C-alpha positions as CSV (number, residue, x, y, z in Angstrom):
1,M,3.9,-21.9,-7.7
2,A,2.4,-23.2,-4.6
3,S,-1.4,-22.7,-4.5
4,A,-4.3,-23.4,-2.0
5,G,-7.6,-24.1,-2.9
6,P,-11.3,-24.7,-1.5
7,P,-13.2,-28.0,-2.1
8,G,-14.0,-28.9,-5.5
9,G,-10.7,-28.4,-7.3
10,C,-11.0,-24.6,-7.9
11,F,-7.6,-23.3,-7.0
12,F,-6.6,-19.6,-6.0
13,V,-3.7,-17.6,-5.2
14,R,-3.5,-16.1,-1.9
15,T,-2.6,-12.5,-2.3
16,I,-1.4,-9.9,0.4
17,V,-1.7,-6.2,-0.6
18,I,0.9,-4.2,1.3
19,I,0.4,-0.1,0.8
20,D,2.9,2.5,1.6
21,G,0.3,5.2,2.0
22,Q,2.4,8.4,1.8
23,N,4.4,7.0,-0.9
24,L,1.2,6.3,-2.9
25,Y,-0.2,9.8,-2.0
26,H,3.0,11.6,-3.2
27,M,3.2,9.6,-6.4
28,A,-0.4,10.2,-7.5
29,R,0.2,13.9,-6.7
30,T,3.4,14.0,-8.8
31,A,1.6,12.1,-11.9
32,W,-1.6,13.7,-11.9
33,A,-2.2,16.6,-9.7
34,S,-2.8,19.9,-11.4
35,G,-4.3,22.0,-8.5
36,A,-5.7,21.9,-5.0
37,S,-9.2,21.2,-6.3
38,T,-8.1,17.8,-7.9
39,P,-8.7,14.3,-6.0
40,Y,-4.8,13.8,-6.3
41,A,-4.0,16.9,-4.2
42,W,-4.7,14.7,-0.7
43,P,-4.6,10.9,-0.2
44,S,-8.1,10.3,-1.9
45,Y,-7.7,6.7,-2.6
46,D,-10.1,4.1,-1.2
47,V,-7.7,1.4,0.3
48,E,-10.2,-1.4,-0.1
49,K,-11.3,-0.6,-3.7
50,L,-7.4,-0.3,-4.7
51,A,-6.5,-3.7,-3.3
52,G,-9.3,-5.3,-4.9
53,A,-8.4,-3.7,-8.4
54,L,-4.7,-4.9,-8.1
55,V,-5.5,-8.2,-7.0
56,G,-8.3,-8.7,-9.7
57,R,-5.6,-7.9,-12.5
58,V,-4.8,-11.6,-12.5
59,P,-7.1,-14.4,-12.9
60,G,-7.1,-16.9,-10.1
61,R,-5.8,-14.4,-7.1
62,T,-7.9,-13.9,-4.0
63,L,-7.3,-11.2,-1.9
64,A,-5.8,-12.4,1.5
65,E,-5.0,-9.4,3.5
66,V,-4.7,-5.4,3.0
67,R,-2.1,-3.8,5.2
68,F,-1.5,-0.1,5.3
69,Y,1.3,1.8,6.6
70,T,1.5,5.7,7.1
71,G,3.0,8.2,9.4
72,V,0.8,10.5,11.3
73,P,2.1,13.9,12.5
74,D,1.8,15.2,16.2
75,P,-0.9,17.7,16.1
76,R,0.9,19.9,18.7
77,T,3.6,20.9,16.3
78,G,1.7,23.2,14.0
79,A,-1.5,24.2,12.0
80,K,-0.5,21.9,9.1
81,Q,0.4,19.0,11.4
82,L,-3.0,19.5,13.1
83,F,-4.7,19.4,10.0
84,W,-3.2,16.0,8.6
85,H,-3.6,14.7,12.1
86,G,-7.2,15.2,12.0
87,F,-7.3,13.6,8.3
88,W,-5.2,10.4,8.9
89,S,-7.2,9.7,12.3
90,S,-10.6,9.7,10.5
91,K,-9.3,7.7,7.3
92,I,-7.5,5.3,9.4
93,R,-10.7,4.9,11.7
94,H,-12.5,4.0,8.5
95,M,-10.0,1.5,7.5
96,K,-9.9,-0.4,10.6
97,S,-13.8,-0.5,10.5
98,Q,-13.3,-2.5,7.2
99,G,-10.9,-4.8,8.6
100,I,-7.8,-3.5,7.3
101,Y,-4.5,-3.7,9.3
102,V,-3.2,-0.2,9.8
103,Y,0.2,0.6,11.0
104,R,0.4,4.2,12.3
105,G,3.8,5.4,12.7
106,R,5.1,8.7,13.6
107,V,6.5,11.9,11.7
108,S,9.2,13.8,12.8
109,A,9.2,17.8,13.1
110,A,11.3,17.6,9.9
111,G,8.3,15.8,8.2
112,Q,10.1,12.4,8.1
113,E,8.1,9.1,8.7
114,K,9.6,7.2,11.8
115,G,9.0,3.3,12.1
116,V,6.8,2.9,8.9
117,D,9.6,1.4,6.4
118,V,11.1,-0.9,9.2
119,S,7.4,-2.2,10.1
120,L,6.2,-2.7,6.6
121,A,9.6,-4.8,5.8
122,L,9.2,-6.8,8.9
123,D,5.7,-7.5,8.4
124,L,6.4,-8.8,4.7
125,V,8.9,-11.3,6.0
126,R,7.0,-12.5,9.0
127,A,3.9,-13.0,6.5
128,T,6.4,-15.1,4.3
129,Y,7.6,-17.3,7.2
130,E,4.3,-17.8,8.3
131,R,3.1,-18.8,4.9
132,R,0.4,-16.4,4.6
133,Y,0.4,-15.7,0.9
134,E,1.5,-17.0,-2.5
135,A,1.7,-13.3,-4.2
136,A,2.5,-10.1,-2.6
137,I,1.8,-6.7,-4.0
138,I,3.6,-3.6,-2.6
139,V,2.1,-0.5,-3.4
140,S,5.4,1.6,-3.3
141,Q,8.6,2.5,-5.2
142,D,10.7,2.7,-2.3
143,W,13.9,0.8,-3.0
144,D,14.4,0.5,0.8
145,F,12.0,-2.6,0.7
146,G,14.3,-4.5,-1.7
147,P,16.6,-6.3,0.9
148,A,13.0,-7.5,2.5
149,V,12.0,-8.9,-0.8
150,R,15.1,-10.7,-1.1
151,F,15.1,-12.1,2.2
152,A,11.2,-13.3,1.7
153,K,12.4,-14.9,-1.4
154,E,15.1,-17.0,0.3
155,I,12.7,-17.9,3.2
156,A,10.3,-19.1,0.5
157,E,12.8,-21.2,-1.2
158,A,13.9,-23.0,2.0
159,Q,10.1,-23.6,2.6
160,G,10.0,-25.2,-1.0
161,R,7.8,-22.2,-2.4
162,Q,7.9,-19.9,-5.2
163,L,6.2,-16.4,-4.7
164,V,5.4,-13.5,-6.8
165,F,6.3,-10.1,-5.6
166,E,4.9,-7.1,-7.5
167,S,5.5,-3.4,-6.9
168,C,2.6,-0.9,-8.2
169,F,2.7,2.7,-8.7
170,P,1.0,5.3,-10.4
171,A,2.2,5.8,-13.9
172,G,2.7,9.6,-15.1
173,R,4.9,12.4,-15.9
174,G,7.5,12.9,-13.3
175,V,7.2,9.6,-11.7
176,S,10.0,6.9,-12.1
177,R,9.4,3.8,-14.2
178,R,11.4,1.7,-11.6
179,G,9.6,-0.1,-8.7
180,V,11.0,-2.0,-5.7
181,P,14.1,-4.0,-6.7
182,G,13.3,-7.8,-6.9
183,T,9.7,-7.4,-8.0
184,N,7.7,-7.2,-11.2
185,W,7.0,-3.5,-11.8
186,V,3.2,-2.7,-12.5
187,R,2.1,1.0,-13.4
188,I,-1.1,2.0,-12.1
189,D,-3.0,4.3,-14.8
190,K,-5.1,7.2,-14.0
191,A,-8.6,5.6,-15.0
192,T,-7.7,2.4,-12.3
193,Y,-7.1,5.2,-9.6
194,E,-10.0,7.2,-10.3
195,A,-12.2,4.1,-10.0
196,C,-10.6,3.7,-6.5
197,L,-11.5,7.4,-5.2
198,D,-12.9,7.1,-1.5
199,P,-16.3,9.2,-1.9
200,T,-15.7,10.6,1.6
201,D,-13.2,13.4,2.2
202,Y,-11.8,13.2,5.6
203,R,-9.8,16.4,5.4
204,P,-11.2,18.5,8.7
205,K,-13.6,21.2,7.8
206,A,-12.5,25.0,8.5
207,R,-14.1,26.2,11.5
């Protein structure tokens, strides 16, 4: 694997963490939620902490970038959409203050995200072409990202580089054990997730 390193011969592996926010939320809720009062009933994860924990699993890796992707509903389409718009607007504002890249897509009236998957896939390919990492951690199980991983590997091969790709996702009952095709599958256990909870609850308070 190609590596870059600082002076003194101490080499490190630049690692990019790409998080599919809605996919992570729904997987954690499926794996561990037991009621509305549990921290799994909403996107309670701290993106910065989780990225650090996933990178820290492997000695020699260093966190190069954290990229977060989510759809945000139109607040004019209903009370539920207004609630989640408020939540994500506050959480995204905090993430940006931490220097995390955030892609904010749309959510259709039918509840489907628009533009999120395409942007995530294109950004992975672009980061590969620009040689910005040696290891990529994709926090998602979405098989739609398989072609982007395959294309990234082809680009890296043409560059004379060998990259590592991982797909990370919560481990629990009701959650598939399969990750993104073409990646190494890494399951996030409950203890790791709970160690990465966000101490701030961004859910809008009832008026």
